[in-house]
C-alpha positions as CSV (number, residue, x, y, z in Angstrom):
1,M,0.0,0.0,0.0
2,S,2.8,2.4,0.9
3,Y,4.5,1.5,-2.5
4,K,1.3,2.6,-4.4
5,R,1.1,5.9,-2.5
6,L,4.8,6.6,-3.2
7,F,4.3,5.8,-7.0
8,S,1.3,8.1,-7.2
9,A,3.0,11.0,-5.5
10,T,6.0,10.7,-7.8
11,A,3.8,10.6,-10.9
12,L,1.9,13.7,-9.8
13,A,5.1,15.6,-9.0
14,T,6.5,14.7,-12.5
15,L,3.3,15.9,-14.3
16,L,3.2,19.2,-12.5
17,S,6.9,19.8,-13.2
18,V,6.5,19.1,-17.0
19,S,3.3,21.2,-17.4
20,N,5.1,24.1,-15.6
21,V,8.0,23.9,-18.1
22,V,5.6,23.6,-21.1
23,F,3.5,26.6,-20.2
24,S,6.6,28.6,-19.3
25,D,8.0,28.0,-22.8
26,L,4.8,28.8,-24.5
27,S,4.5,32.1,-22.7
28,N,7.9,33.1,-23.9
29,S,7.4,32.0,-27.5
30,N,5.4,33.0,-30.6
31,V,3.3,29.9,-30.5
32,A,-0.1,30.6,-32.3
33,F,-3.2,29.4,-30.5
34,P,-6.1,27.9,-32.4
35,D,-8.6,30.3,-34.0
36,S,-11.3,29.2,-31.5
37,M,-9.2,30.8,-28.7
38,N,-8.9,34.1,-30.6
39,T,-12.6,34.7,-31.3
40,I,-13.9,36.1,-28.0
41,E,-14.7,39.4,-29.7
42,E,-16.4,37.6,-32.6
43,D,-18.5,35.6,-30.2
44,D,-19.5,38.8,-28.5
45,E,-20.6,40.1,-31.9
46,E,-22.3,37.0,-33.0
47,F,-24.6,36.8,-29.9
48,A,-25.5,40.3,-28.9
49,L,-28.3,42.6,-27.9
50,Y,-28.7,45.6,-30.3
51,L,-30.7,48.8,-30.8
52,R,-31.8,50.1,-34.2
53,V,-33.1,53.4,-35.4
54,Q,-34.1,54.4,-38.9
55,G,-35.9,56.8,-41.2
56,N,-37.9,56.0,-44.3
57,L,-38.5,57.8,-47.6
58,L,-41.9,56.2,-48.5
59,Y,-44.5,56.4,-51.1
60,G,-48.0,55.0,-50.5
61,G,-51.3,54.3,-52.2
62,S,-54.8,53.2,-51.4
63,G,-56.1,51.9,-54.7
64,E,-59.8,52.3,-55.5
65,I,-62.0,53.4,-52.6
66,K,-65.3,51.6,-52.2
67,G,-67.9,51.3,-49.5
68,K,-71.4,51.7,-48.2
69,E,-73.3,53.4,-45.5
70,N,-74.3,51.5,-42.4
71,A,-77.8,53.1,-42.3
72,S,-80.4,50.3,-42.2
73,N,-83.3,52.2,-43.8
74,L,-81.8,53.0,-47.2
75,T,-83.7,51.6,-50.1
76,K,-80.5,51.3,-52.2
77,N,-77.3,50.7,-50.3
78,A,-75.1,48.4,-52.3
79,E,-71.3,48.8,-52.1
80,R,-70.2,51.5,-54.6
81,S,-67.2,53.4,-55.6
82,A,-66.4,56.8,-54.0
83,Q,-67.0,59.8,-56.1
84,G,-64.8,63.0,-56.2
85,W,-63.1,65.7,-58.3
86,N,-60.2,65.2,-60.6
87,K,-57.6,67.8,-61.7
88,K,-59.7,68.7,-64.7
89,G,-62.6,69.7,-62.5
90,E,-64.6,66.7,-63.5
91,F,-66.7,64.7,-61.0
92,G,-66.3,60.9,-61.1
93,N,-64.6,58.0,-59.5
94,Y,-62.3,59.2,-56.7
95,K,-58.6,58.4,-57.4
96,P,-56.3,60.1,-54.8
97,E,-52.6,60.4,-54.9
98,Y,-50.1,60.8,-52.0
99,N,-46.9,62.7,-51.6
100,I,-43.5,61.0,-51.1
101,S,-43.0,61.4,-47.4
102,W,-40.0,61.7,-45.0
103,K,-42.3,61.6,-42.0
104,N,-41.6,58.0,-41.2
105,I,-39.5,56.8,-38.3
106,A,-38.9,53.5,-36.5
107,G,-36.9,52.0,-33.6
108,A,-36.3,48.4,-32.6
109,L,-34.7,46.3,-29.8
110,G,-33.4,43.0,-30.8
111,Y,-31.0,40.1,-30.4
112,K,-28.4,38.8,-32.9
113,M,-27.7,35.0,-33.1
114,G,-25.1,34.4,-35.7
115,T,-26.6,35.4,-39.0
116,I,-30.1,35.5,-37.6
117,R,-31.6,38.6,-35.9
118,A,-35.0,38.8,-34.1
119,E,-36.5,42.1,-32.9
120,T,-39.5,44.1,-31.7
121,E,-40.1,47.3,-33.7
122,V,-42.2,50.4,-33.2
123,L,-42.9,52.5,-36.2
124,Y,-44.8,55.7,-37.1
125,S,-45.6,56.9,-40.6
126,R,-47.5,59.9,-42.1
127,L,-48.6,60.0,-45.8
128,E,-50.2,63.3,-46.9
129,L,-52.6,63.8,-49.8
130,K,-51.1,65.2,-53.0
131,N,-53.2,68.3,-54.0
132,D,-51.0,69.7,-56.8
133,G,-53.1,70.5,-59.9
134,Y,-56.5,70.7,-58.2
135,K,-58.6,73.8,-58.0
136,S,-58.3,73.8,-54.2
137,D,-57.2,71.6,-51.3
138,K,-60.8,70.9,-50.6
139,S,-61.5,69.6,-54.1
140,A,-58.5,67.2,-53.7
141,S,-59.7,65.8,-50.4
142,Y,-63.4,65.6,-51.0
143,L,-65.1,62.3,-51.6
144,E,-68.6,60.9,-51.2
145,F,-70.9,57.9,-51.5
146,T,-73.7,59.3,-53.6
147,R,-77.2,58.3,-52.5
148,D,-80.2,57.3,-54.6
149,T,-82.9,60.0,-55.1
150,A,-85.4,58.1,-53.0
151,D,-82.9,58.2,-50.0
152,T,-82.4,62.0,-50.3
153,P,-84.7,63.6,-47.7
154,S,-83.4,67.1,-47.7
155,I,-83.6,67.9,-51.4
156,V,-86.9,66.0,-51.9
157,S,-88.2,68.2,-49.1
158,N,-87.0,71.3,-50.9
159,A,-88.7,70.2,-54.1
160,V,-92.1,69.5,-52.5
161,Q,-92.2,72.7,-50.4
162,P,-93.6,74.7,-53.4
163,A,-96.5,72.2,-53.6
164,G,-97.5,73.0,-50.0
165,D,-97.9,70.8,-46.9
166,G,-94.6,72.1,-45.4
167,G,-92.4,70.1,-47.7
168,N,-93.2,66.8,-46.0
169,A,-91.3,64.3,-48.3
170,A,-93.0,61.4,-46.6
171,N,-96.4,62.6,-47.8
172,P,-97.1,60.9,-51.2
173,S,-99.7,63.4,-52.3
174,T,-97.4,66.3,-51.7
175,V,-94.6,64.6,-53.7
176,S,-97.2,63.8,-56.4
177,N,-98.2,67.5,-56.7
178,A,-94.5,68.5,-56.9
179,V,-93.7,66.1,-59.7
180,K,-96.8,67.0,-61.7
181,S,-95.8,70.6,-61.6
182,A,-92.4,69.6,-62.9
183,G,-94.1,67.9,-65.9
184,G,-93.8,64.3,-64.5
185,S,-96.5,61.7,-64.3
186,G,-97.0,62.4,-60.6
187,N,-95.8,58.9,-59.6
188,A,-93.9,59.5,-56.4
189,A,-92.4,56.1,-56.5
190,N,-90.7,56.9,-59.8
191,P,-87.1,58.2,-59.1
192,S,-86.9,60.0,-62.5
193,T,-90.0,62.1,-61.9
194,V,-88.9,62.9,-58.4
195,S,-85.6,63.9,-59.9
196,N,-87.2,66.3,-62.3
197,A,-89.2,67.8,-59.4
198,V,-86.0,68.3,-57.4
199,K,-84.2,69.9,-60.4
200,S,-87.1,72.3,-61.0
201,A,-86.9,73.4,-57.3
202,G,-83.2,74.2,-57.8
203,G,-81.8,71.2,-55.9
204,S,-79.3,68.6,-57.1
205,D,-80.4,65.1,-57.9
206,N,-78.9,63.3,-54.8
207,A,-77.7,63.7,-51.3
208,A,-74.3,62.1,-50.4
209,F,-72.4,60.7,-47.5
210,K,-69.5,63.2,-47.6
211,M,-66.0,62.5,-46.4
212,D,-62.6,64.4,-46.1
213,N,-59.4,62.6,-47.0
214,Q,-56.4,64.0,-45.1
215,G,-54.1,61.0,-45.8
216,F,-52.9,58.2,-43.6
217,T,-51.3,58.1,-40.2
218,T,-49.9,54.7,-39.2
219,K,-48.7,53.5,-35.8
220,A,-47.6,49.9,-35.6
221,V,-45.7,47.3,-33.4
222,M,-44.0,44.6,-35.4
223,L,-42.1,41.4,-34.7
224,N,-39.3,40.9,-37.3
225,V,-36.8,38.2,-38.2
226,Y,-33.7,38.8,-40.5
227,C,-31.0,36.8,-42.1
228,D,-28.1,39.2,-41.7
229,D,-25.8,37.8,-44.4
230,I,-27.9,36.0,-46.9
231,V,-25.1,35.6,-49.5
232,A,-22.9,33.8,-47.0
233,A,-25.8,31.7,-45.8
234,I,-26.6,30.5,-49.3
235,S,-23.1,30.1,-50.7
236,G,-21.4,28.9,-47.4
237,S,-18.6,31.4,-48.0
238,G,-18.3,32.4,-44.4
239,Q,-19.5,35.2,-42.2
240,N,-18.5,38.5,-40.7
241,M,-17.7,40.2,-44.0
242,P,-17.7,44.1,-43.7
243,L,-20.5,44.5,-46.4
244,M,-23.4,42.2,-45.8
245,V,-26.8,41.7,-47.6
246,Y,-29.8,41.4,-45.2
247,V,-33.3,40.0,-45.9
248,G,-36.1,40.2,-43.4
249,G,-39.8,40.3,-42.7
250,G,-42.3,40.8,-40.0
251,L,-45.8,40.6,-38.7
252,G,-47.6,42.8,-36.2
253,M,-50.5,45.1,-35.3
254,A,-51.2,48.5,-36.8
255,K,-53.6,51.3,-36.1
256,V,-54.3,53.5,-39.2
257,N,-56.1,56.8,-39.2
258,F,-57.9,57.3,-42.5
259,L,-61.0,59.4,-43.1
260,E,-60.9,60.1,-39.3
261,S,-61.4,56.3,-38.7
262,E,-59.1,56.3,-35.6
263,S,-61.7,56.4,-32.8
264,G,-62.7,54.5,-29.7
265,G,-60.3,52.7,-27.4
266,F,-56.7,51.4,-28.1
267,W,-57.9,48.0,-29.4
268,D,-60.6,49.4,-31.7
269,G,-59.6,49.4,-35.4
270,L,-56.4,47.4,-35.0
271,K,-55.3,45.5,-38.1
272,V,-52.8,42.7,-38.8
273,A,-49.9,44.2,-40.7
274,F,-46.9,42.7,-42.6
275,Q,-43.6,44.0,-44.0
276,G,-40.6,43.0,-46.0
277,R,-37.0,44.3,-46.2
278,V,-33.9,43.8,-48.2
279,G,-30.7,45.9,-48.1
280,V,-27.0,46.1,-47.2
281,S,-25.2,46.9,-44.0
282,Y,-21.5,47.7,-43.3
283,A,-19.3,47.0,-40.3
284,F,-16.4,49.4,-39.7
285,D,-13.2,47.9,-38.2
286,S,-12.6,51.0,-36.2
287,I,-16.1,51.1,-34.7
288,P,-17.6,47.6,-34.9
289,A,-20.4,48.5,-32.5
290,V,-22.1,50.8,-35.1
291,R,-23.4,49.4,-38.4
292,P,-25.2,51.7,-40.9
293,Y,-27.5,50.2,-43.4
294,I,-29.7,51.1,-46.4
295,G,-32.4,49.1,-48.2
296,G,-35.9,48.7,-49.6
297,H,-39.0,48.5,-47.4
298,Y,-42.6,47.4,-48.0
299,F,-45.5,47.7,-45.5
300,G,-49.0,46.5,-46.0
301,M,-52.1,45.2,-44.1
302,F,-54.2,42.0,-44.6
303,S,-57.5,43.9,-44.0
304,D,-58.7,46.6,-46.4
305,E,-61.7,47.7,-44.3
306,F,-62.0,50.9,-42.3
307,K,-65.1,50.9,-40.2
308,D,-67.3,53.5,-38.5
309,I,-66.3,56.4,-40.8
310,K,-68.3,59.5,-39.9
311,P,-69.6,62.0,-42.5
312,T,-68.4,65.6,-42.5
313,N,-72.0,66.7,-43.0
314,E,-74.7,64.6,-41.5
315,I,-77.9,63.9,-43.5
316,K,-81.1,64.2,-41.6
317,G,-84.8,63.5,-42.4
318,K,-87.2,61.0,-43.9
319,G,-87.4,59.6,-47.4
320,L,-90.3,59.0,-49.7
321,D,-91.2,55.8,-47.8
322,G,-91.5,57.6,-44.5
323,Q,-88.4,55.9,-43.1
324,D,-85.7,57.8,-41.3
325,K,-82.8,58.4,-43.8
326,S,-80.4,60.1,-41.4
327,S,-76.8,59.2,-42.0
328,T,-75.0,57.1,-39.4
329,T,-71.5,55.8,-40.3
330,A,-69.9,54.0,-43.3
331,T,-67.6,51.1,-44.0
332,V,-64.8,52.0,-46.5
333,K,-62.6,49.5,-48.3
334,S,-59.2,50.6,-49.6
335,R,-56.1,48.5,-50.1
336,Y,-53.5,50.6,-48.2
337,H,-49.7,50.0,-48.5
338,M,-46.4,51.8,-48.4
339,Y,-43.0,51.2,-50.1
340,G,-39.7,53.0,-50.4
341,I,-36.2,53.4,-49.0
342,E,-35.1,52.9,-45.5
343,A,-31.8,54.0,-43.9
344,G,-30.6,53.7,-40.3
345,I,-28.0,52.6,-37.8
346,T,-27.7,49.4,-35.7
347,L,-25.9,49.7,-32.4
348,F,-24.3,46.8,-30.5
349,P,-23.7,48.1,-26.9
350,S,-21.6,45.0,-26.0
351,L,-19.0,46.1,-28.6
352,L,-18.5,49.6,-27.3
């Protein structure tokens, strides 16, 4: 037993003596260590928390605007195209245009894992109506859902007033007298004869659900995922190149104010939004914590409905059938999206 203890003690002393000599020689030589022992900074860069801020130069559009009123007593209330003025002063289908906007900012907090990044982003965007070439700002922003004559209480009332009975549009005999005096058959249920009566009284043919387009204001919270070096990931050529191509996309929730639709509580009117990005970033050797980038950006929403739109001028009164034709709200459909250029800076605090 004493022999084994003596042997073990001798072996341990010899091992410690050899290791001491080896490490002493290495410390005084130019021996190169493996790459894995020289990549502490790279590991800090590959797995790191980051902050990102950016500005966007964006252009947006809404496509054709359609919709219908939510009033239940209208005799004709099918979905229809919005009407408005064009630059020639003609009244027809409303086709708005929007200015290219710098009023778009975003900030994000994320985590980098190799070539993959994941982040939470908050963005704000403002697209304003383009009114160049119109007679006035009002003519550029005005749009309406035109009503059928039978659902136009105010002008029918004006037409029948000359026939007596206080202009009660719900009184068939009064309407009959009005259209007879206008040369019609006196059939109050006939929209064309009522229209003639209205015209002879100096009114227009129809009332309308009137709206005012002041552009789009968007606030959104998005969850994004990126591949930070898509070229290296596809070709297998390695990572950590100074100039890198990134590709990313995200999903989130957006609240968009259009035609004064942003009302009610925070959760009212939220829409599911999506976005895509592609661009290039650059890492400076002197300041690796800061990476500028520039690229293309697209933002859109899955839903094209804007509910509970209120009119700028409320319609009040009864129609030819005696039913209340007062305006309530409208549901508008418009495919809204933005696209353009993004530029910003990504900051890695751990590399400062």
